[in-house]
N, CA, C and O atoms as CSV, one atom per row, in Angstrom:
chain,resi,resn,atom,element,x,y,z
A,1,MET,N,N,0.850,-1.183,0.000
A,1,MET,CA,C,0.000,0.000,0.000
A,1,MET,C,C,0.894,1.246,0.000
A,1,MET,O,O,1.908,1.287,0.697
A,2,GLU,N,N,0.525,2.223,-0.759
A,2,GLU,CA,C,1.254,3.486,-0.805
A,2,GLU,C,C,1.092,4.233,0.528
A,2,GLU,O,O,0.042,4.157,1.165
A,3,LYS,N,N,2.138,4.952,0.940
A,3,LYS,CA,C,2.149,5.622,2.241
A,3,LYS,C,C,0.988,6.604,2.411
A,3,LYS,O,O,0.340,6.611,3.458
A,4,ASN,N,N,0.719,7.423,1.411
A,4,ASN,CA,C,-0.367,8.404,1.538
A,4,ASN,C,C,-1.726,7.727,1.670
A,4,ASN,O,O,-2.586,8.198,2.415
A,5,GLU,N,N,-1.923,6.631,0.954
A,5,GLU,CA,C,-3.167,5.871,1.072
A,5,GLU,C,C,-3.277,5.249,2.468
A,5,GLU,O,O,-4.352,5.231,3.067
A,6,LEU,N,N,-2.163,4.747,2.969
A,6,LEU,CA,C,-2.135,4.174,4.315
A,6,LEU,C,C,-2.522,5.228,5.351
A,6,LEU,O,O,-3.358,4.974,6.218
A,7,ILE,N,N,-1.920,6.397,5.260
A,7,ILE,CA,C,-2.212,7.466,6.232
A,7,ILE,C,C,-3.690,7.823,6.186
A,7,ILE,O,O,-4.324,7.982,7.229
A,8,LYS,N,N,-4.233,7.948,4.999
A,8,LYS,CA,C,-5.656,8.260,4.855
A,8,LYS,C,C,-6.516,7.180,5.508
A,8,LYS,O,O,-7.458,7.484,6.239
A,9,GLN,N,N,-6.188,5.926,5.239
A,9,GLN,CA,C,-6.955,4.809,5.802
A,9,GLN,C,C,-6.824,4.771,7.329
A,9,GLN,O,O,-7.810,4.548,8.032
A,10,VAL,N,N,-5.612,4.988,7.838
A,10,VAL,CA,C,-5.379,4.961,9.285
A,10,VAL,C,C,-6.150,6.096,9.973
A,10,VAL,O,O,-6.770,5.884,11.015
A,11,LEU,N,N,-6.111,7.274,9.402
A,11,LEU,CA,C,-6.835,8.413,9.989
A,11,LEU,C,C,-8.340,8.165,9.980
A,11,LEU,O,O,-9.043,8.547,10.915
A,12,ASP,N,N,-8.825,7.531,8.932
A,12,ASP,CA,C,-10.243,7.183,8.867
A,12,ASP,C,C,-10.595,6.170,9.953
A,12,ASP,O,O,-11.606,6.320,10.638
A,13,LEU,N,N,-9.766,5.145,10.111
A,13,LEU,CA,C,-9.993,4.159,11.177
A,13,LEU,C,C,-9.963,4.821,12.553
A,13,LEU,O,O,-10.780,4.519,13.423
A,14,GLN,N,N,-9.024,5.709,12.725
A,14,GLN,CA,C,-8.882,6.405,14.006
A,14,GLN,C,C,-10.128,7.248,14.299
A,14,GLN,O,O,-10.635,7.239,15.421
A,15,LYS,N,N,-10.615,7.966,13.302
A,15,LYS,CA,C,-11.820,8.789,13.485
A,15,LYS,C,C,-13.012,7.933,13.897
A,15,LYS,O,O,-13.868,8.373,14.664
A,16,ARG,N,N,-13.059,6.711,13.384
A,16,ARG,CA,C,-14.168,5.805,13.712
A,16,ARG,C,C,-13.918,5.049,15.020
A,16,ARG,O,O,-14.717,4.199,15.414
A,17,GLY,N,N,-12.808,5.363,15.686
A,17,GLY,CA,C,-12.518,4.744,16.974
A,17,GLY,C,C,-11.901,3.366,16.879
A,17,GLY,O,O,-11.850,2.645,17.876
A,18,ASN,N,N,-11.434,2.985,15.713
A,18,ASN,CA,C,-10.848,1.655,15.533
A,18,ASN,C,C,-9.326,1.758,15.564
A,18,ASN,O,O,-8.654,1.515,14.561
A,19,ARG,N,N,-8.800,2.117,16.716
A,19,ARG,CA,C,-7.357,2.318,16.859
A,19,ARG,C,C,-6.565,1.028,16.682
A,19,ARG,O,O,-5.473,1.042,16.113
A,20,LEU,N,N,-7.102,-0.076,17.163
A,20,LEU,CA,C,-6.367,-1.345,17.049
A,20,LEU,C,C,-6.077,-1.700,15.597
A,20,LEU,O,O,-4.966,-2.117,15.269
A,21,GLU,N,N,-7.054,-1.538,14.738
A,21,GLU,CA,C,-6.852,-1.826,13.317
A,21,GLU,C,C,-5.852,-0.839,12.717
A,21,GLU,O,O,-5.011,-1.217,11.901
A,22,ALA,N,N,-5.945,0.418,13.122
A,22,ALA,CA,C,-5.001,1.434,12.640
A,22,ALA,C,C,-3.578,1.078,13.065
A,22,ALA,O,O,-2.647,1.176,12.266
A,23,ILE,N,N,-3.412,0.672,14.298
A,23,ILE,CA,C,-2.094,0.287,14.819
A,23,ILE,C,C,-1.542,-0.909,14.039
A,23,ILE,O,O,-0.362,-0.935,13.691
A,24,LYS,N,N,-2.396,-1.895,13.768
A,24,LYS,CA,C,-1.962,-3.077,13.010
A,24,LYS,C,C,-1.475,-2.686,11.613
A,24,LYS,O,O,-0.440,-3.174,11.158
A,25,LEU,N,N,-2.208,-1.817,10.939
A,25,LEU,CA,C,-1.814,-1.374,9.595
A,25,LEU,C,C,-0.471,-0.650,9.627
A,25,LEU,O,O,0.383,-0.877,8.770
A,26,LEU,N,N,-0.289,0.220,10.616
A,26,LEU,CA,C,0.969,0.962,10.728
A,26,LEU,C,C,2.133,0.019,11.031
A,26,LEU,O,O,3.208,0.146,10.447
A,27,ASP,N,N,1.914,-0.922,11.944
A,27,ASP,CA,C,2.954,-1.911,12.267
A,27,ASP,C,C,3.355,-2.707,11.026
A,27,ASP,O,O,4.540,-2.924,10.775
A,28,LEU,N,N,2.382,-3.127,10.273
A,28,LEU,CA,C,2.632,-3.903,9.064
A,28,LEU,C,C,3.448,-3.088,8.050
A,28,LEU,O,O,4.393,-3.605,7.454
A,29,PHE,N,N,3.086,-1.834,7.859
A,29,PHE,CA,C,3.811,-0.967,6.930
A,29,PHE,C,C,5.260,-0.781,7.375
A,29,PHE,O,O,6.170,-0.772,6.547
A,30,LEU,N,N,5.473,-0.633,8.684
A,30,LEU,CA,C,6.819,-0.387,9.207
A,30,LEU,C,C,7.745,-1.593,9.071
A,30,LEU,O,O,8.965,-1.438,9.121
A,31,LYS,N,N,7.198,-2.767,8.904
A,31,LYS,CA,C,8.053,-3.947,8.723
A,31,LYS,C,C,8.935,-3.793,7.477
A,31,LYS,O,O,10.075,-4.257,7.461
A,32,ASP,N,N,8.408,-3.144,6.442
A,32,ASP,CA,C,9.164,-2.939,5.205
A,32,ASP,C,C,9.705,-1.521,5.053
A,32,ASP,O,O,10.491,-1.251,4.145
A,33,ASN,N,N,9.291,-0.621,5.932
A,33,ASN,CA,C,9.665,0.797,5.824
A,33,ASN,C,C,10.049,1.330,7.200
A,33,ASN,O,O,9.433,2.273,7.696
A,34,SER,N,N,11.049,0.740,7.807
A,34,SER,CA,C,11.364,1.016,9.210
A,34,SER,C,C,11.856,2.433,9.489
A,34,SER,O,O,11.897,2.842,10.649
A,35,GLU,N,N,12.228,3.185,8.470
A,35,GLU,CA,C,12.727,4.550,8.674
A,35,GLU,C,C,11.708,5.611,8.274
A,35,GLU,O,O,12.072,6.773,8.095
A,36,SER,N,N,10.462,5.242,8.133
A,36,SER,CA,C,9.421,6.180,7.718
A,36,SER,C,C,8.975,7.021,8.915
A,36,SER,O,O,8.101,6.623,9.685
A,37,ARG,N,N,9.598,8.193,9.049
A,37,ARG,CA,C,9.371,9.039,10.229
A,37,ARG,C,C,7.903,9.392,10.438
A,37,ARG,O,O,7.419,9.340,11.568
A,38,ASP,N,N,7.191,9.746,9.383
A,38,ASP,CA,C,5.801,10.144,9.568
A,38,ASP,C,C,4.919,8.972,10.016
A,38,ASP,O,O,3.976,9.172,10.781
A,39,ILE,N,N,5.210,7.773,9.556
A,39,ILE,CA,C,4.452,6.594,9.995
A,39,ILE,C,C,4.820,6.249,11.439
A,39,ILE,O,O,3.947,5.914,12.239
A,40,ILE,N,N,6.091,6.329,11.766
A,40,ILE,CA,C,6.540,6.084,13.136
A,40,ILE,C,C,5.873,7.090,14.078
A,40,ILE,O,O,5.396,6.724,15.152
A,41,SER,N,N,5.844,8.358,13.666
A,41,SER,CA,C,5.214,9.408,14.474
A,41,SER,C,C,3.736,9.126,14.681
A,41,SER,O,O,3.230,9.189,15.801
A,42,LEU,N,N,3.056,8.816,13.599
A,42,LEU,CA,C,1.618,8.553,13.670
A,42,LEU,C,C,1.319,7.365,14.579
A,42,LEU,O,O,0.376,7.404,15.368
A,43,LEU,N,N,2.114,6.323,14.467
A,43,LEU,CA,C,1.916,5.149,15.325
A,43,LEU,C,C,2.099,5.523,16.796
A,43,LEU,O,O,1.289,5.137,17.638
A,44,GLY,N,N,3.146,6.263,17.107
A,44,GLY,CA,C,3.374,6.684,18.492
A,44,GLY,C,C,2.230,7.518,19.034
A,44,GLY,O,O,1.805,7.328,20.174
A,45,ILE,N,N,1.728,8.439,18.228
A,45,ILE,CA,C,0.631,9.311,18.655
A,45,ILE,C,C,-0.638,8.498,18.901
A,45,ILE,O,O,-1.332,8.713,19.895
A,46,ILE,N,N,-0.940,7.572,18.003
A,46,ILE,CA,C,-2.144,6.743,18.176
A,46,ILE,C,C,-2.012,5.852,19.407
A,46,ILE,O,O,-2.990,5.632,20.120
A,47,LEU,N,N,-0.819,5.343,19.659
A,47,LEU,CA,C,-0.616,4.527,20.868
A,47,LEU,C,C,-0.850,5.348,22.134
A,47,LEU,O,O,-1.419,4.838,23.099
A,48,VAL,N,N,-0.424,6.600,22.146
A,48,VAL,CA,C,-0.688,7.468,23.306
A,48,VAL,C,C,-2.193,7.679,23.445
A,48,VAL,O,O,-2.733,7.601,24.548
A,49,GLU,N,N,-2.871,7.947,22.330
A,49,GLU,CA,C,-4.327,8.118,22.379
A,49,GLU,C,C,-5.024,6.864,22.887
A,49,GLU,O,O,-6.104,6.945,23.472
A,50,ASP,N,N,-4.411,5.708,22.666
A,50,ASP,CA,C,-4.976,4.434,23.110
A,50,ASP,C,C,-4.457,4.038,24.499
A,50,ASP,O,O,-4.646,2.903,24.937
A,51,ASN,N,N,-3.809,4.975,25.178
A,51,ASN,CA,C,-3.289,4.764,26.542
A,51,ASN,C,C,-2.234,3.667,26.623
A,51,ASN,O,O,-2.082,3.032,27.667
A,52,LYS,N,N,-1.511,3.439,25.544
A,52,LYS,CA,C,-0.412,2.472,25.537
A,52,LYS,C,C,0.898,3.260,25.596
A,52,LYS,O,O,1.667,3.307,24.636
A,53,PHE,N,N,1.118,3.865,26.738
A,53,PHE,CA,C,2.199,4.832,26.898
A,53,PHE,C,C,3.585,4.207,26.766
A,53,PHE,O,O,4.441,4.744,26.063
A,54,LYS,N,N,3.813,3.078,27.434
A,54,LYS,CA,C,5.136,2.433,27.349
A,54,LYS,C,C,5.447,2.005,25.922
A,54,LYS,O,O,6.581,2.135,25.460
A,55,LYS,N,N,4.448,1.503,25.237
A,55,LYS,CA,C,4.653,1.049,23.862
A,55,LYS,C,C,4.881,2.242,22.916
A,55,LYS,O,O,5.598,2.116,21.923
A,56,ALA,N,N,4.280,3.377,23.220
A,56,ALA,CA,C,4.393,4.563,22.362
A,56,ALA,C,C,5.770,5.216,22.435
A,56,ALA,O,O,6.258,5.743,21.435
A,57,ILE,N,N,6.392,5.188,23.591
A,57,ILE,CA,C,7.638,5.932,23.808
A,57,ILE,C,C,8.730,5.591,22.786
A,57,ILE,O,O,9.314,6.515,22.220
A,58,PRO,N,N,9.034,4.322,22.523
A,58,PRO,CA,C,10.100,4.053,21.545
A,58,PRO,C,C,9.802,4.627,20.153
A,58,PRO,O,O,10.715,5.083,19.464
A,59,TYR,N,N,8.539,4.607,19.741
A,59,TYR,CA,C,8.191,5.155,18.428
A,59,TYR,C,C,8.371,6.674,18.413
A,59,TYR,O,O,8.925,7.231,17.466
A,60,LEU,N,N,7.907,7.325,19.452
A,60,LEU,CA,C,8.016,8.784,19.509
A,60,LEU,C,C,9.474,9.225,19.621
A,60,LEU,O,O,9.884,10.199,18.991
A,61,GLU,N,N,10.247,8.507,20.421
A,61,GLU,CA,C,11.673,8.838,20.534
A,61,GLU,C,C,12.398,8.585,19.215
A,61,GLU,O,O,13.294,9.344,18.846
A,62,GLU,N,N,12.019,7.532,18.507
A,62,GLU,CA,C,12.616,7.255,17.205
A,62,GLU,C,C,12.260,8.359,16.209
A,62,GLU,O,O,13.100,8.778,15.412
A,63,SER,N,N,11.042,8.817,16.258
A,63,SER,CA,C,10.619,9.898,15.376
A,63,SER,C,C,11.470,11.146,15.615
A,63,SER,O,O,11.887,11.809,14.665
A,64,ILE,N,N,11.723,11.457,16.865
A,64,ILE,CA,C,12.568,12.613,17.206
A,64,ILE,C,C,14.010,12.357,16.763
A,64,ILE,O,O,14.679,13.262,16.265
A,65,ARG,N,N,14.478,11.142,16.943
A,65,ARG,CA,C,15.828,10.806,16.485
A,65,ARG,C,C,15.952,10.988,14.974
A,65,ARG,O,O,17.010,11.359,14.465
A,66,LEU,N,N,14.858,10.721,14.268
A,66,LEU,CA,C,14.837,10.891,12.821
A,66,LEU,C,C,14.542,12.345,12.417
A,66,LEU,O,O,14.184,12.626,11.273
A,67,LYS,N,N,14.699,13.250,13.375
A,67,LYS,CA,C,14.603,14.698,13.147
A,67,LYS,C,C,13.183,15.241,13.015
A,67,LYS,O,O,12.963,16.238,12.327
A,68,SER,N,N,12.231,14.602,13.659
A,68,SER,CA,C,10.891,15.176,13.678
A,68,SER,C,C,10.932,16.475,14.461
A,68,SER,O,O,11.549,16.556,15.524
A,69,ARG,N,N,10.274,17.484,13.929
A,69,ARG,CA,C,10.140,18.756,14.638
A,69,ARG,C,C,8.677,19.023,14.960
A,69,ARG,O,O,8.296,20.148,15.283
A,70,SER,N,N,7.866,17.982,14.868
A,70,SER,CA,C,6.435,18.106,15.109
A,70,SER,C,C,6.161,18.314,16.598
A,70,SER,O,O,6.548,17.504,17.440
A,71,GLU,N,N,5.494,19.405,16.891
A,71,GLU,CA,C,5.131,19.670,18.285
A,71,GLU,C,C,4.205,18.579,18.810
A,71,GLU,O,O,4.252,18.237,19.992
A,72,LEU,N,N,3.369,18.038,17.942
A,72,LEU,CA,C,2.458,16.972,18.356
A,72,LEU,C,C,3.224,15.728,18.811
A,72,LEU,O,O,2.818,15.072,19.770
A,73,VAL,N,N,4.310,15.405,18.143
A,73,VAL,CA,C,5.135,14.260,18.539
A,73,VAL,C,C,5.735,14.511,19.925
A,73,VAL,O,O,5.692,13.639,20.793
A,74,TYR,N,N,6.289,15.695,20.126
A,74,TYR,CA,C,6.871,16.035,21.425
A,74,TYR,C,C,5.802,16.050,22.516
A,74,TYR,O,O,6.040,15.575,23.627
A,75,LEU,N,N,4.631,16.592,22.203
A,75,LEU,CA,C,3.554,16.633,23.184
A,75,LEU,C,C,3.091,15.220,23.544
A,75,LEU,O,O,2.851,14.927,24.716
A,76,ALA,N,N,2.966,14.348,22.548
A,76,ALA,CA,C,2.565,12.962,22.821
A,76,ALA,C,C,3.600,12.272,23.712
A,76,ALA,O,O,3.242,11.528,24.625
A,77,LEU,N,N,4.880,12.522,23.445
A,77,LEU,CA,C,5.938,11.924,24.267
A,77,LEU,C,C,5.897,12.497,25.679
A,77,LEU,O,O,6.055,11.762,26.654
A,78,TYR,N,N,5.688,13.791,25.790
A,78,TYR,CA,C,5.531,14.443,27.102
A,78,TYR,C,C,4.389,13.772,27.880
A,78,TYR,O,O,4.554,13.411,29.045
A,79,ILE,N,N,3.240,13.611,27.230
A,79,ILE,CA,C,2.070,12.998,27.873
A,79,ILE,C,C,2.377,11.570,28.309
A,79,ILE,O,O,2.014,11.163,29.412
A,80,ALA,N,N,3.045,10.811,27.443
A,80,ALA,CA,C,3.377,9.421,27.788
A,80,ALA,C,C,4.209,9.373,29.065
A,80,ALA,O,O,3.944,8.566,29.956
A,81,TYR,N,N,5.220,10.242,29.151
A,81,TYR,CA,C,6.051,10.241,30.358
A,81,TYR,C,C,5.285,10.722,31.590
A,81,TYR,O,O,5.490,10.196,32.684
A,82,VAL,N,N,4.412,11.706,31.430
A,82,VAL,CA,C,3.591,12.163,32.560
A,82,VAL,C,C,2.712,11.022,33.055
A,82,VAL,O,O,2.620,10.778,34.258
A,83,LYS,N,N,2.069,10.328,32.131
A,83,LYS,CA,C,1.170,9.228,32.510
A,83,LYS,C,C,1.918,8.080,33.181
A,83,LYS,O,O,1.334,7.311,33.944
A,84,LEU,N,N,3.218,7.969,32.890
A,84,LEU,CA,C,4.043,6.946,33.540
A,84,LEU,C,C,4.766,7.494,34.772
A,84,LEU,O,O,5.660,6.851,35.322
A,85,ASN,N,N,4.358,8.695,35.194
A,85,ASN,CA,C,4.900,9.363,36.387
A,85,ASN,C,C,6.393,9.647,36.300
A,85,ASN,O,O,7.075,9.691,37.324
A,86,ASN,N,N,6.901,9.837,35.102
A,86,ASN,CA,C,8.298,10.206,34.925
A,86,ASN,C,C,8.335,11.699,34.587
A,86,ASN,O,O,8.524,12.095,33.437
A,87,PHE,N,N,8.146,12.512,35.635
A,87,PHE,CA,C,8.014,13.954,35.448
A,87,PHE,C,C,9.324,14.602,35.022
A,87,PHE,O,O,9.323,15.565,34.255
A,88,LYS,N,N,10.426,14.082,35.511
A,88,LYS,CA,C,11.722,14.630,35.113
A,88,LYS,C,C,11.911,14.501,33.601
A,88,LYS,O,O,12.335,15.447,32.938
A,89,LYS,N,N,11.596,13.335,33.070
A,89,LYS,CA,C,11.734,13.099,31.631
A,89,LYS,C,C,10.725,13.937,30.844
A,89,LYS,O,O,11.044,14.443,29.768
A,90,SER,N,N,9.516,14.085,31.373
A,90,SER,CA,C,8.502,14.860,30.657
A,90,SER,C,C,8.914,16.328,30.548
A,90,SER,O,O,8.732,16.944,29.498
A,91,ILE,N,N,9.462,16.885,31.611
A,91,ILE,CA,C,9.923,18.284,31.576
A,91,ILE,C,C,11.104,18.419,30.617
A,91,ILE,O,O,11.241,19.438,29.940
A,92,LYS,N,N,11.950,17.402,30.556
A,92,LYS,CA,C,13.074,17.426,29.614
A,92,LYS,C,C,12.569,17.454,28.167
A,92,LYS,O,O,13.118,18.176,27.335
A,93,ILE,N,N,11.542,16.683,27.869
A,93,ILE,CA,C,10.952,16.671,26.524
A,93,ILE,C,C,10.374,18.050,26.208
A,93,ILE,O,O,10.619,18.595,25.132
A,94,LEU,N,N,9.620,18.605,27.127
A,94,LEU,CA,C,9.050,19.939,26.961
A,94,LEU,C,C,10.162,20.957,26.712
A,94,LEU,O,O,10.065,21.781,25.803
A,95,SER,N,N,11.204,20.896,27.514
A,95,SER,CA,C,12.336,21.832,27.390
A,95,SER,C,C,13.052,21.662,26.054
A,95,SER,O,O,13.391,22.648,25.399
A,96,ASN,N,N,13.283,20.422,25.650
A,96,ASN,CA,C,13.971,20.165,24.377
A,96,ASN,C,C,13.228,20.806,23.215
A,96,ASN,O,O,13.841,21.368,22.307
A,97,TYR,N,N,11.912,20.718,23.250
A,97,TYR,CA,C,11.133,21.311,22.165
A,97,TYR,C,C,11.120,22.839,22.273
A,97,TYR,O,O,11.379,23.536,21.293
A,98,LEU,N,N,10.820,23.350,23.459
A,98,LEU,CA,C,10.629,24.792,23.621
A,98,LEU,C,C,11.932,25.585,23.589
A,98,LEU,O,O,11.907,26.805,23.426
A,99,ASP,N,N,13.068,24.910,23.743
A,99,ASP,CA,C,14.348,25.602,23.581
A,99,ASP,C,C,14.536,26.079,22.145
A,99,ASP,O,O,15.213,27.079,21.904
A,100,LYS,N,N,13.938,25.365,21.193
A,100,LYS,CA,C,14.167,25.655,19.772
A,100,LYS,C,C,12.934,26.168,19.045
A,100,LYS,O,O,13.038,26.672,17.927
A,101,ASN,N,N,11.760,26.044,19.674
A,101,ASN,CA,C,10.507,26.354,18.981
A,101,ASN,C,C,9.541,27.096,19.900
A,101,ASN,O,O,9.585,26.936,21.120
A,102,PRO,N,N,8.672,27.905,19.308
A,102,PRO,CA,C,7.625,28.529,20.119
A,102,PRO,C,C,6.540,27.511,20.455
A,102,PRO,O,O,6.335,26.542,19.723
A,103,ALA,N,N,5.864,27.737,21.544
A,103,ALA,CA,C,4.777,26.846,21.954
A,103,ALA,C,C,3.505,27.196,21.200
A,103,ALA,O,O,3.144,28.366,21.079
A,104,GLU,N,N,2.851,26.205,20.711
A,104,GLU,CA,C,1.484,26.317,20.193
A,104,GLU,C,C,0.658,25.334,21.019
A,104,GLU,O,O,-0.136,25.733,21.871
A,105,LEU,N,N,0.859,24.036,20.752
A,105,LEU,CA,C,0.164,23.001,21.515
A,105,LEU,C,C,0.608,22.992,22.976
A,105,LEU,O,O,-0.189,22.706,23.870
A,106,PHE,N,N,1.861,23.301,23.211
A,106,PHE,CA,C,2.389,23.287,24.575
A,106,PHE,C,C,1.903,24.473,25.415
A,106,PHE,O,O,2.139,24.497,26.623
A,107,LYS,N,N,1.230,25.460,24.803
A,107,LYS,CA,C,0.722,26.593,25.595
A,107,LYS,C,C,-0.250,26.115,26.664
A,107,LYS,O,O,-0.165,26.540,27.816
A,108,ASP,N,N,-1.178,25.231,26.289
A,108,ASP,CA,C,-2.127,24.690,27.269
A,108,ASP,C,C,-1.388,23.936,28.372
A,108,ASP,O,O,-1.738,24.033,29.548
A,109,THR,N,N,-0.378,23.196,27.981
A,109,THR,CA,C,0.416,22.442,28.957
A,109,THR,C,C,1.089,23.388,29.944
A,109,THR,O,O,1.066,23.157,31.153
A,110,LEU,N,N,1.685,24.449,29.422
A,110,LEU,CA,C,2.345,25.417,30.302
A,110,LEU,C,C,1.346,26.078,31.251
A,110,LEU,O,O,1.649,26.288,32.426
A,111,GLU,N,N,0.168,26.402,30.748
A,111,GLU,CA,C,-0.865,26.986,31.614
A,111,GLU,C,C,-1.274,26.008,32.706
A,111,GLU,O,O,-1.458,26.399,33.858
A,112,GLU,N,N,-1.416,24.736,32.344
A,112,GLU,CA,C,-1.747,23.705,33.343
A,112,GLU,C,C,-0.630,23.564,34.368
A,112,GLU,O,O,-0.892,23.405,35.560
A,113,LEU,N,N,0.615,23.622,33.905
A,113,LEU,CA,C,1.749,23.514,34.833
A,113,LEU,C,C,1.802,24.711,35.776
A,113,LEU,O,O,2.158,24.551,36.943
A,114,LEU,N,N,1.459,25.893,35.302
A,114,LEU,CA,C,1.407,27.070,36.189
A,114,LEU,C,C,0.330,26.891,37.249
A,114,LEU,O,O,0.517,27.275,38.404
A,115,THR,N,N,-0.800,26.307,36.855
A,115,THR,CA,C,-1.861,26.004,37.830
A,115,THR,C,C,-1.361,24.987,38.841
A,115,THR,O,O,-1.606,25.118,40.041
A,116,ASP,N,N,-0.654,23.967,38.348
A,116,ASP,CA,C,-0.071,22.972,39.263
A,116,ASP,C,C,0.858,23.641,40.268
A,116,ASP,O,O,0.813,23.337,41.460
A,117,LEU,N,N,1.694,24.545,39.791
A,117,LEU,CA,C,2.601,25.260,40.704
A,117,LEU,C,C,1.808,26.042,41.743
A,117,LEU,O,O,2.148,26.027,42.926
A,118,SER,N,N,0.769,26.714,41.312
A,118,SER,CA,C,-0.066,27.493,42.234
A,118,SER,C,C,-0.711,26.608,43.282
A,118,SER,O,O,-0.990,27.057,44.394
A,119,ASN,N,N,-0.949,25.347,42.932
A,119,ASN,CA,C,-1.559,24.390,43.856
A,119,ASN,C,C,-0.530,23.569,44.626
A,119,ASN,O,O,-0.884,22.632,45.342
A,120,GLY,N,N,0.736,23.921,44.479
A,120,GLY,CA,C,1.784,23.258,45.243
A,120,GLY,C,C,2.375,22.025,44.590
A,120,GLY,O,O,3.099,21.271,45.241
A,121,TYR,N,N,2.080,21.801,43.306
A,121,TYR,CA,C,2.627,20.645,42.595
A,121,TYR,C,C,3.714,21.094,41.631
A,121,TYR,O,O,3.810,22.274,41.295
A,122,ALA,N,N,4.524,20.156,41.193
A,122,ALA,CA,C,5.570,20.385,40.182
A,122,ALA,C,C,6.600,21.417,40.619
A,122,ALA,O,O,7.250,22.043,39.782
A,123,LEU,N,N,6.749,21.595,41.909
A,123,LEU,CA,C,7.648,22.635,42.420
A,123,LEU,C,C,9.112,22.395,42.067
A,123,LEU,O,O,9.892,23.345,41.992
A,124,ASP,N,N,9.492,21.147,41.852
A,124,ASP,CA,C,10.874,20.848,41.461
A,124,ASP,C,C,11.222,21.449,40.100
A,124,ASP,O,O,12.395,21.617,39.766
A,125,TYR,N,N,10.192,21.769,39.323
A,125,TYR,CA,C,10.400,22.273,37.959
A,125,TYR,C,C,9.927,23.719,37.802
A,125,TYR,O,O,9.742,24.207,36.687
A,126,LYS,N,N,9.739,24.385,38.921
A,126,LYS,CA,C,9.179,25.744,38.924
A,126,LYS,C,C,9.947,26.694,38.008
A,126,LYS,O,O,9.339,27.383,37.189
A,127,ASN,N,N,11.255,26.739,38.133
A,127,ASN,CA,C,12.041,27.686,37.336
A,127,ASN,C,C,11.891,27.417,35.841
A,127,ASN,O,O,11.743,28.352,35.054
A,128,ASP,N,N,11.928,26.150,35.449
A,128,ASP,CA,C,11.766,25.804,34.034
A,128,ASP,C,C,10.379,26.189,33.525
A,128,ASP,O,O,10.244,26.777,32.452
A,129,ILE,N,N,9.365,25.857,34.291
A,129,ILE,CA,C,7.990,26.143,33.875
A,129,ILE,C,C,7.784,27.644,33.700
A,129,ILE,O,O,7.216,28.085,32.701
A,130,ILE,N,N,8.239,28.416,34.659
A,130,ILE,CA,C,8.085,29.875,34.578
A,130,ILE,C,C,8.896,30.426,33.405
A,130,ILE,O,O,8.420,31.295,32.676
A,131,PHE,N,N,10.111,29.926,33.222
A,131,PHE,CA,C,10.944,30.395,32.115
A,131,PHE,C,C,10.231,30.184,30.775
A,131,PHE,O,O,10.139,31.112,29.971
A,132,TYR,N,N,9.727,28.972,30.531
A,132,TYR,CA,C,9.089,28.672,29.247
A,132,TYR,C,C,7.742,29.379,29.106
A,132,TYR,O,O,7.354,29.744,27.996
A,133,ALA,N,N,7.036,29.573,30.197
A,133,ALA,CA,C,5.779,30.336,30.131
A,133,ALA,C,C,6.066,31.765,29.692
A,133,ALA,O,O,5.416,32.279,28.782
A,134,LYS,N,N,7.028,32.401,30.330
A,134,LYS,CA,C,7.371,33.782,29.970
A,134,LYS,C,C,7.879,33.859,28.534
A,134,LYS,O,O,7.505,34.764,27.788
A,135,LYS,N,N,8.721,32.920,28.151
A,135,LYS,CA,C,9.274,32.892,26.792
A,135,LYS,C,C,8.165,32.813,25.740
A,135,LYS,O,O,8.328,33.285,24.615
A,136,ASN,N,N,7.035,32.210,26.124
A,136,ASN,CA,C,5.922,32.028,25.194
A,136,ASN,C,C,4.742,32.951,25.505
A,136,ASN,O,O,3.604,32.664,25.135
A,137,ASP,N,N,5.028,34.055,26.184
A,137,ASP,CA,C,4.032,35.104,26.458
A,137,ASP,C,C,2.797,34.596,27.186
A,137,ASP,O,O,1.674,35.000,26.886
A,138,ILE,N,N,3.015,33.717,28.133
A,138,ILE,CA,C,1.930,33.221,28.974
A,138,ILE,C,C,2.041,33.923,30.318
A,138,ILE,O,O,3.111,33.960,30.926
A,139,ASP,N,N,0.924,34.480,30.776
A,139,ASP,CA,C,0.925,35.207,32.041
A,139,ASP,C,C,1.249,34.272,33.199
A,139,ASP,O,O,0.651,33.209,33.361
A,140,VAL,N,N,2.207,34.704,33.987
A,140,VAL,CA,C,2.609,33.953,35.179
A,140,VAL,C,C,1.972,34.645,36.378
A,140,VAL,O,O,2.178,35.842,36.578
A,141,PRO,N,N,1.199,33.908,37.180
A,141,PRO,CA,C,0.591,34.505,38.371
A,141,PRO,C,C,1.660,35.168,39.255
A,141,PRO,O,O,2.747,34.625,39.447
A,142,SER,N,N,1.334,36.326,39.775
A,142,SER,CA,C,2.321,37.105,40.540
A,142,SER,C,C,2.898,36.327,41.720
A,142,SER,O,O,4.064,36.517,42.064
A,143,GLN,N,N,2.107,35.457,42.346
A,143,GLN,CA,C,2.617,34.700,43.489
A,143,GLN,C,C,3.687,33.686,43.090
A,143,GLN,O,O,4.387,33.153,43.951
A,144,LEU,N,N,3.817,33.417,41.787
A,144,LEU,CA,C,4.824,32.456,41.322
A,144,LEU,C,C,6.089,33.139,40.830
A,144,LEU,O,O,7.093,32.467,40.596
A,145,GLU,N,N,6.068,34.436,40.669
A,145,GLU,CA,C,7.231,35.137,40.132
A,145,GLU,C,C,8.472,34.801,40.955
A,145,GLU,O,O,8.444,34.694,42.181
A,146,ILE,N,N,9.551,34.644,40.213
A,146,ILE,CA,C,10.825,34.270,40.842
A,146,ILE,C,C,11.446,35.496,41.462
A,146,ILE,O,O,12.526,35.413,42.047
C-alpha cells in the first residue's frame, strides 16, 4: 500500500474509533519501511491516544531521532512520560522542544503547569515552567514570580 493511502486509511480508522486496526496497519507498513518518520510518528501518537504509553515511547523517541520537529510528537511523548509518572523526563521533553521552537500546543500544557505550581505541585520544575511560560508570552501569576 502506498504511504499516503495508508495514512488516509489509518486516519479514517482512528476517526471511527478503531485504533487497534489502525495500529496493526501501521505496524505492518513499518516492517518494510522502518525509517518512515511520519508513519513512526503517527503510530506513536495513536498509541498514546490508546493509553499504551510504554509502547508509544520508543516510536516517539525514534521519530525525534529521525529529526521530527512536530510539536504533536513532542507533546505525545511528554504525555506518555507524565502518565508513567516520569516527570523529570517529561519536563526534559518539553524543554527540548521549547528551547528551539515557540509553543502552540504546549501553551495549554504550560498553563496547566502554572496552575499545578499554584496548587503546590511540580515545584521541582518551577524555574523551568516559569521560564518557558514567559518565553511564550503566557501570564505567570504574581505569586509564582521568581
